[in-house]
py3Dmol code that shows the C-alpha trace and the ligand (Angstrom):
import py3Dmol

protein = """\
ATOM      1  CA  MET A   1     105.093 -34.007 -46.915  1.00  0.00           C
ATOM      2  CA  ARG A   2     108.438 -34.478 -45.237  1.00  0.00           C
ATOM      3  CA  VAL A   3     110.679 -36.961 -47.018  1.00  0.00           C
ATOM      4  CA  ARG A   4     113.445 -38.348 -44.848  1.00  0.00           C
ATOM      5  CA  LEU A   5     116.802 -38.997 -46.458  1.00  0.00           C
ATOM      6  CA  PRO A   6     119.138 -41.031 -44.208  1.00  0.00           C
ATOM      7  CA  GLY A   7     122.525 -39.330 -44.271  1.00  0.00           C
ATOM      8  CA  GLY A   8     121.064 -36.759 -46.703  1.00  0.00           C
ATOM      9  CA  ARG A   9     121.806 -39.105 -49.593  1.00  0.00           C
ATOM     10  CA  ILE A  10     119.403 -39.103 -52.534  1.00  0.00           C
ATOM     11  CA  SER A  11     119.722 -40.685 -55.968  1.00  0.00           C
ATOM     12  CA  PRO A  12     119.345 -38.524 -59.082  1.00  0.00           C
ATOM     13  CA  ALA A  13     116.208 -40.490 -60.022  1.00  0.00           C
ATOM     14  CA  ALA A  14     114.641 -39.873 -56.604  1.00  0.00           C
ATOM     15  CA  LEU A  15     115.440 -36.139 -56.769  1.00  0.00           C
ATOM     16  CA  GLN A  16     113.836 -36.025 -60.201  1.00  0.00           C
ATOM     17  CA  GLU A  17     110.730 -37.683 -58.723  1.00  0.00           C
ATOM     18  CA  LEU A  18     110.546 -35.114 -55.893  1.00  0.00           C
ATOM     19  CA  ALA A  19     110.968 -32.268 -58.364  1.00  0.00           C
ATOM     20  CA  GLU A  20     108.054 -33.566 -60.437  1.00  0.00           C
ATOM     21  CA  LEU A  21     105.890 -34.050 -57.342  1.00  0.00           C
ATOM     22  CA  ALA A  22     106.645 -30.515 -56.164  1.00  0.00           C
ATOM     23  CA  GLY A  23     105.062 -29.046 -59.292  1.00  0.00           C
ATOM     24  CA  THR A  24     105.734 -25.326 -59.161  1.00  0.00           C
ATOM     25  CA  ASN A  25     106.426 -25.252 -55.389  1.00  0.00           C
ATOM     26  CA  ALA A  26     109.923 -25.113 -53.958  1.00  0.00           C
ATOM     27  CA  LEU A  27     111.565 -28.178 -52.453  1.00  0.00           C
ATOM     28  CA  GLU A  28     112.338 -27.093 -48.903  1.00  0.00           C
ATOM     29  CA  LEU A  29     115.613 -28.396 -47.500  1.00  0.00           C
ATOM     30  CA  THR A  30     115.454 -28.919 -43.728  1.00  0.00           C
ATOM     31  CA  SER A  31     117.958 -28.539 -40.910  1.00  0.00           C
ATOM     32  CA  ARG A  32     118.144 -32.343 -40.692  1.00  0.00           C
ATOM     33  CA  GLY A  33     119.037 -32.771 -44.355  1.00  0.00           C
ATOM     34  CA  ASN A  34     115.529 -33.824 -45.388  1.00  0.00           C
ATOM     35  CA  VAL A  35     113.122 -32.415 -47.983  1.00  0.00           C
ATOM     36  CA  GLN A  36     109.634 -31.004 -47.484  1.00  0.00           C
ATOM     37  CA  LEU A  37     106.985 -30.537 -50.130  1.00  0.00           C
ATOM     38  CA  ARG A  38     103.980 -28.272 -49.611  1.00  0.00           C
ATOM     39  CA  GLY A  39     100.665 -28.089 -51.376  1.00  0.00           C
ATOM     40  CA  VAL A  40     100.630 -31.730 -52.520  1.00  0.00           C
ATOM     41  CA  ALA A  41      97.124 -32.149 -53.954  1.00  0.00           C
ATOM     42  CA  ASP A  42      96.776 -35.934 -54.044  1.00  0.00           C
ATOM     43  CA  LEU A  43      98.495 -37.441 -51.020  1.00  0.00           C
ATOM     44  CA  ASP A  44      97.689 -41.062 -51.900  1.00  0.00           C
ATOM     45  CA  ALA A  45      99.161 -40.730 -55.385  1.00  0.00           C
ATOM     46  CA  ALA A  46     102.206 -38.931 -53.961  1.00  0.00           C
ATOM     47  CA  ARG A  47     102.714 -41.689 -51.383  1.00  0.00           C
ATOM     48  CA  GLU A  48     102.611 -44.297 -54.136  1.00  0.00           C
ATOM     49  CA  ARG A  49     105.204 -42.445 -56.183  1.00  0.00           C
ATOM     50  CA  LEU A  50     107.490 -41.936 -53.185  1.00  0.00           C
ATOM     51  CA  THR A  51     107.221 -45.619 -52.303  1.00  0.00           C
ATOM     52  CA  ALA A  52     108.050 -46.641 -55.872  1.00  0.00           C
ATOM     53  CA  ALA A  53     111.085 -44.318 -55.782  1.00  0.00           C
ATOM     54  CA  GLY A  54     112.312 -46.013 -52.571  1.00  0.00           C
ATOM     55  CA  LEU A  55     111.744 -42.878 -50.487  1.00  0.00           C
ATOM     56  CA  LEU A  56     109.112 -44.375 -48.172  1.00  0.00           C
ATOM     57  CA  PRO A  57     110.497 -47.789 -47.244  1.00  0.00           C
ATOM     58  CA  SER A  58     108.554 -48.185 -43.989  1.00  0.00           C
ATOM     59  CA  GLU A  59     105.208 -46.857 -42.829  1.00  0.00           C
ATOM     60  CA  SER A  60     105.784 -48.025 -39.247  1.00  0.00           C
ATOM     61  CA  HIS A  61     109.241 -46.457 -38.788  1.00  0.00           C
ATOM     62  CA  GLU A  62     108.979 -43.400 -41.009  1.00  0.00           C
ATOM     63  CA  ARG A  63     109.059 -40.814 -38.202  1.00  0.00           C
ATOM     64  CA  VAL A  64     112.179 -42.267 -36.593  1.00  0.00           C
ATOM     65  CA  ARG A  65     114.446 -42.431 -39.681  1.00  0.00           C
ATOM     66  CA  ASN A  66     116.328 -39.325 -38.556  1.00  0.00           C
ATOM     67  CA  ILE A  67     119.950 -39.823 -39.561  1.00  0.00           C
ATOM     68  CA  VAL A  68     122.487 -37.151 -40.506  1.00  0.00           C
ATOM     69  CA  ALA A  69     125.980 -37.919 -41.797  1.00  0.00           C
ATOM     70  CA  SER A  70     128.992 -35.818 -42.763  1.00  0.00           C
ATOM     71  CA  PRO A  71     128.164 -35.044 -46.386  1.00  0.00           C
ATOM     72  CA  LEU A  72     131.726 -35.018 -47.751  1.00  0.00           C
ATOM     73  CA  SER A  73     132.355 -38.603 -46.654  1.00  0.00           C
ATOM     74  CA  SER A  74     131.383 -41.224 -49.219  1.00  0.00           C
ATOM     75  CA  ASP A  75     131.780 -44.137 -46.734  1.00  0.00           C
ATOM     76  CA  LEU A  76     129.266 -42.699 -44.302  1.00  0.00           C
ATOM     77  CA  GLY A  77     126.530 -42.857 -46.939  1.00  0.00           C
ATOM     78  CA  ASP A  78     126.734 -46.651 -46.749  1.00  0.00           C
ATOM     79  CA  THR A  79     126.815 -46.557 -42.950  1.00  0.00           C
ATOM     80  CA  ALA A  80     123.705 -44.350 -42.924  1.00  0.00           C
ATOM     81  CA  ALA A  81     121.937 -46.851 -45.170  1.00  0.00           C
ATOM     82  CA  ARG A  82     122.872 -49.714 -42.820  1.00  0.00           C
ATOM     83  CA  LEU A  83     121.708 -47.749 -39.793  1.00  0.00           C
ATOM     84  CA  ASP A  84     118.420 -47.018 -41.538  1.00  0.00           C
ATOM     85  CA  GLU A  85     117.959 -50.714 -42.336  1.00  0.00           C
ATOM     86  CA  GLY A  86     118.816 -51.665 -38.759  1.00  0.00           C
ATOM     87  CA  LEU A  87     116.304 -49.173 -37.366  1.00  0.00           C
ATOM     88  CA  ARG A  88     113.551 -50.529 -39.566  1.00  0.00           C
ATOM     89  CA  ALA A  89     114.433 -54.105 -38.660  1.00  0.00           C
ATOM     90  CA  ARG A  90     113.829 -53.550 -34.934  1.00  0.00           C
ATOM     91  CA  ALA A  91     110.073 -53.337 -34.415  1.00  0.00           C
ATOM     92  CA  GLU A  92     110.321 -51.726 -30.971  1.00  0.00           C
ATOM     93  CA  LEU A  93     112.273 -48.746 -32.330  1.00  0.00           C
ATOM     94  CA  ALA A  94     109.148 -47.523 -34.135  1.00  0.00           C
ATOM     95  CA  GLU A  95     108.207 -46.205 -30.683  1.00  0.00           C
ATOM     96  CA  LEU A  96     111.136 -43.771 -30.531  1.00  0.00           C
ATOM     97  CA  PRO A  97     110.105 -40.113 -30.369  1.00  0.00           C
ATOM     98  CA  GLY A  98     110.381 -38.512 -33.806  1.00  0.00           C
ATOM     99  CA  ARG A  99     112.802 -35.918 -32.436  1.00  0.00           C
ATOM    100  CA  VAL A 100     115.538 -38.452 -31.680  1.00  0.00           C
ATOM    101  CA  LEU A 101     118.477 -37.870 -34.008  1.00  0.00           C
ATOM    102  CA  PHE A 102     121.336 -40.157 -35.047  1.00  0.00           C
ATOM    103  CA  ALA A 103     124.564 -38.678 -36.419  1.00  0.00           C
ATOM    104  CA  LEU A 104     127.575 -40.142 -38.212  1.00  0.00           C
ATOM    105  CA  ASP A 105     130.500 -37.721 -38.045  1.00  0.00           C
ATOM    106  CA  ASP A 106     133.650 -38.188 -40.152  1.00  0.00           C
ATOM    107  CA  GLY A 107     135.913 -36.522 -37.573  1.00  0.00           C
ATOM    108  CA  THR A 108     135.440 -32.981 -38.882  1.00  0.00           C
ATOM    109  CA  GLY A 109     132.810 -32.244 -36.234  1.00  0.00           C
ATOM    110  CA  ASP A 110     130.400 -30.909 -38.847  1.00  0.00           C
ATOM    111  CA  VAL A 111     127.326 -32.963 -37.971  1.00  0.00           C
ATOM    112  CA  ALA A 112     128.503 -33.290 -34.362  1.00  0.00           C
ATOM    113  CA  ALA A 113     127.347 -29.671 -34.140  1.00  0.00           C
ATOM    114  CA  LEU A 114     123.767 -30.948 -34.200  1.00  0.00           C
ATOM    115  CA  ALA A 115     124.158 -32.560 -30.740  1.00  0.00           C
ATOM    116  CA  ALA A 116     122.514 -35.785 -31.833  1.00  0.00           C
ATOM    117  CA  ASP A 117     121.116 -38.201 -29.273  1.00  0.00           C
ATOM    118  CA  ALA A 118     123.362 -41.038 -30.439  1.00  0.00           C
ATOM    119  CA  GLU A 119     126.350 -40.339 -32.607  1.00  0.00           C
ATOM    120  CA  LEU A 120     129.381 -42.037 -34.076  1.00  0.00           C
ATOM    121  CA  ARG A 121     132.377 -39.712 -33.685  1.00  0.00           C
ATOM    122  CA  ASP A 122     136.129 -40.379 -33.432  1.00  0.00           C
ATOM    123  CA  GLY A 123     135.542 -44.127 -33.403  1.00  0.00           C
ATOM    124  CA  VAL A 124     133.328 -44.207 -30.315  1.00  0.00           C
ATOM    125  CA  MET A 125     129.702 -43.598 -29.535  1.00  0.00           C
ATOM    126  CA  HIS A 126     128.704 -40.196 -28.201  1.00  0.00           C
ATOM    127  CA  LEU A 127     125.445 -39.689 -26.348  1.00  0.00           C
ATOM    128  CA  ASP A 128     124.089 -36.136 -26.499  1.00  0.00           C
ATOM    129  CA  GLY A 129     127.659 -34.961 -27.166  1.00  0.00           C
ATOM    130  CA  HIS A 130     129.250 -36.952 -24.307  1.00  0.00           C
ATOM    131  CA  PRO A 131     131.995 -39.361 -25.401  1.00  0.00           C
ATOM    132  CA  THR A 132     131.670 -42.925 -24.125  1.00  0.00           C
ATOM    133  CA  ASP A 133     133.807 -46.056 -24.164  1.00  0.00           C
ATOM    134  CA  LEU A 134     131.175 -47.829 -26.263  1.00  0.00           C
ATOM    135  CA  PRO A 135     132.051 -48.797 -29.845  1.00  0.00           C
ATOM    136  CA  GLY A 136     131.150 -46.482 -32.692  1.00  0.00           C
ATOM    137  CA  THR A 137     129.148 -49.079 -34.591  1.00  0.00           C
ATOM    138  CA  VAL A 138     125.709 -49.259 -36.115  1.00  0.00           C
ATOM    139  CA  ASP A 139     124.667 -51.946 -33.633  1.00  0.00           C
ATOM    140  CA  ALA A 140     125.822 -49.845 -30.677  1.00  0.00           C
ATOM    141  CA  LEU A 141     123.766 -46.873 -31.918  1.00  0.00           C
ATOM    142  CA  LEU A 142     120.692 -49.079 -32.224  1.00  0.00           C
ATOM    143  CA  ASP A 143     121.260 -50.539 -28.758  1.00  0.00           C
ATOM    144  CA  ALA A 144     121.540 -47.001 -27.354  1.00  0.00           C
ATOM    145  CA  ALA A 145     118.214 -46.108 -28.965  1.00  0.00           C
ATOM    146  CA  ARG A 146     116.644 -49.147 -27.335  1.00  0.00           C
ATOM    147  CA  ALA A 147     118.111 -48.211 -23.938  1.00  0.00           C
ATOM    148  CA  PHE A 148     116.747 -44.665 -24.282  1.00  0.00           C
ATOM    149  CA  LEU A 149     113.289 -46.112 -25.004  1.00  0.00           C
ATOM    150  CA  ASP A 150     113.468 -48.178 -21.814  1.00  0.00           C
ATOM    151  CA  LEU A 151     114.576 -45.224 -19.680  1.00  0.00           C
ATOM    152  CA  ARG A 152     112.869 -42.234 -21.240  1.00  0.00           C
ATOM    153  CA  GLY A 153     109.544 -42.020 -19.405  1.00  0.00           C
ATOM    154  CA  ASP A 154     107.951 -38.976 -21.085  1.00  0.00           C
ATOM    155  CA  GLU A 155     111.192 -37.405 -22.353  1.00  0.00           C
ATOM    156  CA  TRP A 156     111.743 -36.674 -26.048  1.00  0.00           C
ATOM    157  CA  ARG A 157     115.530 -36.407 -26.250  1.00  0.00           C
ATOM    158  CA  VAL A 158     118.531 -37.835 -24.380  1.00  0.00           C
ATOM    159  CA  ARG A 159     119.353 -34.276 -23.256  1.00  0.00           C
ATOM    160  CA  ASP A 160     115.974 -34.070 -21.476  1.00  0.00           C
ATOM    161  CA  LEU A 161     116.535 -37.260 -19.479  1.00  0.00           C
ATOM    162  CA  PRO A 162     118.275 -36.512 -16.160  1.00  0.00           C
ATOM    163  CA  ASP A 163     121.802 -37.904 -16.329  1.00  0.00           C
ATOM    164  CA  GLY A 164     120.669 -39.483 -19.602  1.00  0.00           C
ATOM    165  CA  ALA A 165     124.013 -40.100 -21.306  1.00  0.00           C
ATOM    166  CA  ARG A 166     125.521 -41.777 -18.241  1.00  0.00           C
ATOM    167  CA  ARG A 167     122.447 -43.928 -17.605  1.00  0.00           C
ATOM    168  CA  ILE A 168     122.191 -45.107 -21.227  1.00  0.00           C
ATOM    169  CA  ALA A 169     125.914 -45.912 -21.327  1.00  0.00           C
ATOM    170  CA  ALA A 170     125.546 -47.877 -18.078  1.00  0.00           C
ATOM    171  CA  GLU A 171     122.600 -49.860 -19.519  1.00  0.00           C
ATOM    172  CA  LEU A 172     124.931 -50.959 -22.303  1.00  0.00           C
ATOM    173  CA  GLY A 173     127.787 -51.876 -19.948  1.00  0.00           C
ATOM    174  CA  GLY A 174     129.813 -48.745 -20.668  1.00  0.00           C
ATOM    175  CA  THR A 175     130.542 -45.357 -19.226  1.00  0.00           C
ATOM    176  CA  VAL A 176     130.732 -41.693 -20.161  1.00  0.00           C
ATOM    177  CA  THR A 177     134.389 -40.743 -20.504  1.00  0.00           C
ATOM    178  CA  GLY A 178     134.312 -36.959 -20.758  1.00  0.00           C
ATOM    179  CA  PRO A 179     132.283 -33.759 -20.726  1.00  0.00           C
ATOM    180  CA  ARG A 180     129.701 -32.849 -23.337  1.00  0.00           C
ATOM    181  CA  VAL A 181     131.405 -31.387 -26.415  1.00  0.00           C
ATOM    182  CA  VAL A 182     129.271 -29.914 -29.178  1.00  0.00           C
ATOM    183  CA  PRO A 183     131.368 -28.137 -31.820  1.00  0.00           C
ATOM    184  CA  ALA A 184     130.158 -25.012 -33.606  1.00  0.00           C
ATOM    185  CA  PRO A 185     128.619 -25.704 -37.013  1.00  0.00           C
ATOM    186  CA  PRO A 186     130.678 -24.930 -40.119  1.00  0.00           C
ATOM    187  CA  THR A 187     130.124 -21.238 -40.861  1.00  0.00           C
ATOM    188  CA  PRO A 188     129.758 -20.559 -43.693  1.00  0.00           C
ATOM    189  CA  PRO A 189     128.682 -24.020 -44.776  1.00  0.00           C
ATOM    190  CA  PRO A 190     131.050 -25.715 -47.212  1.00  0.00           C
ATOM    191  CA  VAL A 191     130.240 -24.563 -50.740  1.00  0.00           C
ATOM    192  CA  GLY A 192     132.367 -24.373 -53.855  1.00  0.00           C
ATOM    193  CA  TRP A 193     134.902 -26.708 -55.421  1.00  0.00           C
ATOM    194  CA  PHE A 194     136.453 -29.591 -53.427  1.00  0.00           C
ATOM    195  CA  ASP A 195     139.246 -31.714 -54.902  1.00  0.00           C
ATOM    196  CA  ARG A 196     138.884 -35.196 -53.454  1.00  0.00           C
ATOM    197  CA  PRO A 197     141.708 -37.624 -52.629  1.00  0.00           C
ATOM    198  CA  ASP A 198     140.592 -39.985 -55.426  1.00  0.00           C
ATOM    199  CA  GLY A 199     141.037 -37.234 -58.034  1.00  0.00           C
ATOM    200  CA  SER A 200     137.329 -36.495 -58.389  1.00  0.00           C
ATOM    201  CA  VAL A 201     135.639 -33.177 -57.683  1.00  0.00           C
ATOM    202  CA  THR A 202     132.786 -32.540 -55.263  1.00  0.00           C
ATOM    203  CA  LEU A 203     130.737 -29.373 -55.696  1.00  0.00           C
ATOM    204  CA  GLY A 204     129.003 -27.790 -52.695  1.00  0.00           C
ATOM    205  CA  MET A 205     126.064 -25.558 -53.605  1.00  0.00           C
ATOM    206  CA  GLY A 206     124.174 -23.166 -51.361  1.00  0.00           C
ATOM    207  CA  VAL A 207     120.412 -22.964 -51.847  1.00  0.00           C
ATOM    208  CA  PRO A 208     118.976 -19.499 -51.076  1.00  0.00           C
ATOM    209  CA  LEU A 209     116.777 -19.763 -47.971  1.00  0.00           C
ATOM    210  CA  GLY A 210     116.879 -23.550 -48.365  1.00  0.00           C
ATOM    211  CA  ARG A 211     114.245 -23.383 -51.114  1.00  0.00           C
ATOM    212  CA  LEU A 212     115.218 -25.320 -54.211  1.00  0.00           C
ATOM    213  CA  ASP A 213     113.341 -24.473 -57.384  1.00  0.00           C
ATOM    214  CA  PRO A 214     112.018 -27.753 -58.853  1.00  0.00           C
ATOM    215  CA  ARG A 215     113.404 -26.902 -62.320  1.00  0.00           C
ATOM    216  CA  THR A 216     116.841 -26.360 -60.789  1.00  0.00           C
ATOM    217  CA  ALA A 217     116.462 -29.658 -58.914  1.00  0.00           C
ATOM    218  CA  GLN A 218     115.842 -31.345 -62.256  1.00  0.00           C
ATOM    219  CA  PHE A 219     119.099 -29.878 -63.612  1.00  0.00           C
ATOM    220  CA  VAL A 220     120.945 -31.238 -60.560  1.00  0.00           C
ATOM    221  CA  ALA A 221     119.331 -34.658 -61.067  1.00  0.00           C
ATOM    222  CA  ALA A 222     120.254 -34.628 -64.769  1.00  0.00           C
ATOM    223  CA  VAL A 223     123.970 -34.441 -63.887  1.00  0.00           C
ATOM    224  CA  ASP A 224     123.399 -38.033 -62.778  1.00  0.00           C
ATOM    225  CA  HIS A 225     125.986 -38.193 -59.985  1.00  0.00           C
ATOM    226  CA  PRO A 226     125.595 -38.973 -56.262  1.00  0.00           C
ATOM    227  CA  ILE A 227     123.804 -36.175 -54.380  1.00  0.00           C
ATOM    228  CA  ALA A 228     123.777 -35.280 -50.690  1.00  0.00           C
ATOM    229  CA  ILE A 229     121.524 -32.758 -48.977  1.00  0.00           C
ATOM    230  CA  THR A 230     123.127 -31.256 -45.893  1.00  0.00           C
ATOM    231  CA  PRO A 231     121.769 -30.011 -42.538  1.00  0.00           C
ATOM    232  CA  TRP A 232     122.927 -26.534 -43.661  1.00  0.00           C
ATOM    233  CA  ARG A 233     120.361 -26.597 -46.446  1.00  0.00           C
ATOM    234  CA  THR A 234     122.980 -26.988 -49.133  1.00  0.00           C
ATOM    235  CA  LEU A 235     123.615 -29.629 -51.783  1.00  0.00           C
ATOM    236  CA  PHE A 236     126.664 -31.682 -52.726  1.00  0.00           C
ATOM    237  CA  LEU A 237     127.303 -33.307 -56.066  1.00  0.00           C
ATOM    238  CA  HIS A 238     129.980 -35.989 -55.786  1.00  0.00           C
ATOM    239  CA  GLY A 239     132.244 -37.870 -58.166  1.00  0.00           C
ATOM    240  CA  LEU A 240     132.592 -35.290 -60.955  1.00  0.00           C
ATOM    241  CA  ASP A 241     135.583 -34.917 -63.231  1.00  0.00           C
ATOM    242  CA  GLU A 242     136.945 -31.399 -63.726  1.00  0.00           C
ATOM    243  CA  GLY A 243     135.226 -30.827 -67.040  1.00  0.00           C
ATOM    244  CA  ALA A 244     131.840 -31.923 -65.729  1.00  0.00           C
ATOM    245  CA  ALA A 245     132.272 -29.793 -62.585  1.00  0.00           C
ATOM    246  CA  GLU A 246     133.061 -26.695 -64.680  1.00  0.00           C
ATOM    247  CA  THR A 247     129.945 -27.306 -66.761  1.00  0.00           C
ATOM    248  CA  VAL A 248     127.794 -27.726 -63.642  1.00  0.00           C
ATOM    249  CA  VAL A 249     129.027 -24.419 -62.223  1.00  0.00           C
ATOM    250  CA  ARG A 250     128.403 -22.674 -65.533  1.00  0.00           C
ATOM    251  CA  VAL A 251     124.847 -24.035 -65.772  1.00  0.00           C
ATOM    252  CA  LEU A 252     123.739 -23.866 -62.146  1.00  0.00           C
ATOM    253  CA  ALA A 253     125.295 -20.613 -60.890  1.00  0.00           C
ATOM    254  CA  PRO A 254     122.874 -18.542 -63.028  1.00  0.00           C
ATOM    255  CA  LYS A 255     120.030 -20.579 -61.525  1.00  0.00           C
ATOM    256  CA  SER A 256     120.688 -19.045 -58.083  1.00  0.00           C
ATOM    257  CA  LEU A 257     122.732 -21.863 -56.599  1.00  0.00           C
ATOM    258  CA  ILE A 258     125.552 -20.403 -54.509  1.00  0.00           C
ATOM    259  CA  PHE A 259     129.180 -21.433 -55.084  1.00  0.00           C
ATOM    260  CA  ASP A 260     130.734 -18.450 -53.276  1.00  0.00           C
ATOM    261  CA  ALA A 261     131.361 -19.077 -49.552  1.00  0.00           C
ATOM    262  CA  THR A 262     131.268 -15.343 -48.815  1.00  0.00           C
ATOM    263  CA  SER A 263     127.675 -14.904 -50.036  1.00  0.00           C
ATOM    264  CA  PRO A 264     125.536 -13.346 -47.265  1.00  0.00           C
ATOM    265  CA  LEU A 265     122.654 -15.557 -48.434  1.00  0.00           C
ATOM    266  CA  LEU A 266     124.484 -18.456 -46.787  1.00  0.00           C
ATOM    267  CA  ARG A 267     124.096 -16.724 -43.428  1.00  0.00           C
ATOM    268  CA  VAL A 268     120.346 -16.049 -43.628  1.00  0.00           C
ATOM    269  CA  SER A 269     117.563 -18.582 -43.139  1.00  0.00           C
ATOM    270  CA  ALA A 270     113.830 -18.364 -42.542  1.00  0.00           C
ATOM    271  CA  CYS A 271     110.761 -20.405 -41.695  1.00  0.00           C
ATOM    272  CA  VAL A 272     108.129 -20.675 -44.423  1.00  0.00           C
ATOM    273  CA  GLY A 273     106.034 -17.904 -42.804  1.00  0.00           C
ATOM    274  CA  ASP A 274     102.830 -16.927 -44.555  1.00  0.00           C
ATOM    275  CA  HIS A 275     103.786 -18.900 -47.651  1.00  0.00           C
ATOM    276  CA  GLY A 276     102.581 -22.091 -45.978  1.00  0.00           C
ATOM    277  CA  CYS A 277     101.980 -21.823 -42.235  1.00  0.00           C
ATOM    278  CA  VAL A 278      98.654 -20.913 -40.629  1.00  0.00           C
ATOM    279  CA  ARG A 279     100.364 -19.476 -37.545  1.00  0.00           C
ATOM    280  CA  ALA A 280     102.419 -16.986 -39.530  1.00  0.00           C
ATOM    281  CA  GLN A 281     102.139 -13.324 -38.686  1.00  0.00           C
ATOM    282  CA  GLY A 282     104.192 -12.120 -41.635  1.00  0.00           C
ATOM    283  CA  ASP A 283     106.355 -12.919 -44.657  1.00  0.00           C
ATOM    284  CA  ALA A 284     109.521 -14.365 -43.163  1.00  0.00           C
ATOM    285  CA  LEU A 285     110.957 -15.361 -46.547  1.00  0.00           C
ATOM    286  CA  ALA A 286     110.695 -11.882 -48.059  1.00  0.00           C
ATOM    287  CA  HIS A 287     112.124 -10.328 -44.919  1.00  0.00           C
ATOM    288  CA  ALA A 288     115.061 -12.746 -44.886  1.00  0.00           C
ATOM    289  CA  ALA A 289     115.833 -12.059 -48.560  1.00  0.00           C
ATOM    290  CA  GLU A 290     115.903  -8.334 -47.790  1.00  0.00           C
ATOM    291  CA  LEU A 291     118.076  -8.833 -44.711  1.00  0.00           C
ATOM    292  CA  ALA A 292     120.695 -10.664 -46.765  1.00  0.00           C
ATOM    293  CA  GLY A 293     121.570  -7.338 -48.350  1.00  0.00           C
ATOM    294  CA  THR A 294     122.294  -5.644 -45.038  1.00  0.00           C
ATOM    295  CA  ILE A 295     123.693  -8.127 -42.495  1.00  0.00           C
ATOM    296  CA  GLY A 296     127.224  -7.788 -41.190  1.00  0.00           C
ATOM    297  CA  ASP A 297     130.112  -9.977 -42.352  1.00  0.00           C
ATOM    298  CA  ASP A 298     130.029 -12.317 -39.359  1.00  0.00           C
ATOM    299  CA  GLU A 299     126.339 -12.212 -38.642  1.00  0.00           C
ATOM    300  CA  ARG A 300     124.040 -15.246 -38.837  1.00  0.00           C
ATOM    301  CA  VAL A 301     120.302 -14.494 -38.861  1.00  0.00           C
ATOM    302  CA  HIS A 302     117.205 -16.685 -38.730  1.00  0.00           C
ATOM    303  CA  VAL A 303     113.838 -15.074 -39.514  1.00  0.00           C
ATOM    304  CA  VAL A 304     110.583 -16.547 -38.206  1.00  0.00           C
ATOM    305  CA  ALA A 305     106.975 -15.420 -38.405  1.00  0.00           C
ATOM    306  CA  CYS A 306     105.880 -16.325 -34.863  1.00  0.00           C
ATOM    307  CA  GLU A 307     107.397 -17.058 -31.469  1.00  0.00           C
ATOM    308  CA  ARG A 308     107.475 -20.781 -32.111  1.00  0.00           C
ATOM    309  CA  GLY A 309     110.713 -20.241 -33.980  1.00  0.00           C
ATOM    310  CA  CYS A 310     110.802 -23.274 -36.279  1.00  0.00           C
ATOM    311  CA  GLY A 311     113.874 -24.371 -38.201  1.00  0.00           C
ATOM    312  CA  ALA A 312     116.499 -22.518 -36.181  1.00  0.00           C
ATOM    313  CA  PRO A 313     120.033 -23.380 -37.323  1.00  0.00           C
ATOM    314  CA  SER A 314     122.466 -24.919 -34.859  1.00  0.00           C
ATOM    315  CA  GLY A 315     125.059 -22.541 -33.436  1.00  0.00           C
ATOM    316  CA  GLU A 316     125.053 -18.829 -32.653  1.00  0.00           C
ATOM    317  CA  HIS A 317     122.580 -16.707 -34.580  1.00  0.00           C
ATOM    318  CA  ARG A 318     120.305 -13.699 -34.217  1.00  0.00           C
ATOM    319  CA  ARG A 319     116.599 -14.457 -34.343  1.00  0.00           C
ATOM    320  CA  VAL A 320     114.234 -12.006 -36.023  1.00  0.00           C
ATOM    321  CA  VAL A 321     110.473 -12.371 -35.494  1.00  0.00           C
ATOM    322  CA  VAL A 322     108.339 -10.798 -38.214  1.00  0.00           C
ATOM    323  CA  ARG A 323     104.839  -9.661 -37.278  1.00  0.00           C
ATOM    324  CA  ASP A 324     102.546  -7.957 -39.783  1.00  0.00           C
ATOM    325  CA  GLY A 325     105.368  -6.045 -41.331  1.00  0.00           C
ATOM    326  CA  ALA A 326     107.034  -5.154 -37.995  1.00  0.00           C
ATOM    327  CA  ASP A 327     109.931  -7.164 -36.673  1.00  0.00           C
ATOM    328  CA  ASP A 328     111.904  -7.559 -33.443  1.00  0.00           C
TER     329      ASP A 328
END
"""
ligand_1 = """\
8
SF4
S 107.960 -20.186 -36.741
Fe 105.725 -19.900 -36.609
S 105.173 -19.082 -38.615
Fe 107.193 -19.995 -38.839
S 106.791 -22.091 -39.544
Fe 106.994 -22.144 -37.296
S 104.876 -22.008 -36.549
Fe 104.880 -21.307 -38.705
"""
view = py3Dmol.view(width=600, height=400)
view.addModel(protein, "pdb")
view.setStyle({"model": 0}, {"cartoon": {"style": "trace"}})
view.addModel(ligand_1, "xyz")
view.setStyle({"model": 1}, {"stick": {}})
view.zoomTo()
view.show()
């Protein structure tokens, strides 16, 4: 099951619910800041629990609720929630391809690195990384999605549609104002201790290979503070005071969560491989864990177990394909 989290935001109670549903399996954090669960035995019961926890608010629009937001910004969590509501309120937008991505960037360029189809950045709307003179509002993003639907033919993303950004902007009475700019993703991803302007502390925590142990997830939920899951497969805990933050580090660092930005584990990722995919030709997870001990200081590696290459991170990286113990 893939559980979509608009803007990566999840309440402690909802994380607790996912941890219980996962049983002994890892919660897999995805490159769009969502969570996947494997091996769910009773799908109907799981669906009921997710619905009760507010994690499945719409059957019709579930596939299109793809929204990432800069995880350090508290305001953008509310904007992501409004965008999600707006998407679900427009019946026609259920027809969007599931690959279409919305992004809300706080000016740091972090989620802009994902080259979303429609994005709020620097106060204006960007379409596939092109700035426009259209307003950076929730309504403008929804109108752009509608315009893409009208123009798309068989295309899945704005980038696939010839002259897509310009044509969508023109549909909305605007224009593209500059070249496509897609920043590099934050490398390493932000982990550690962040003092916030309001005096609170945010903790960024790396999750080895994006696989969160359900017992560790329950510890994170028990802290009972706002949580964000990032497109870099990390977690943020917001709104802590210094004492609480020190306690969280003391409790969660021994449970494999990463607070050190220099950890090589932050620069290695992998598909699930033969731990859950029928196409797999090898154990990508084990290979990635081994590689973490040997990669160079600036290297970024993604390990996959077939040529399909799922889950590749944005930005420069070396791809390793594992096949029956061999790799290339
Ligand atoms: S890359 Fe291949 S083995 Fe890995 S998850 Fe995708 S399809 Fe499965």
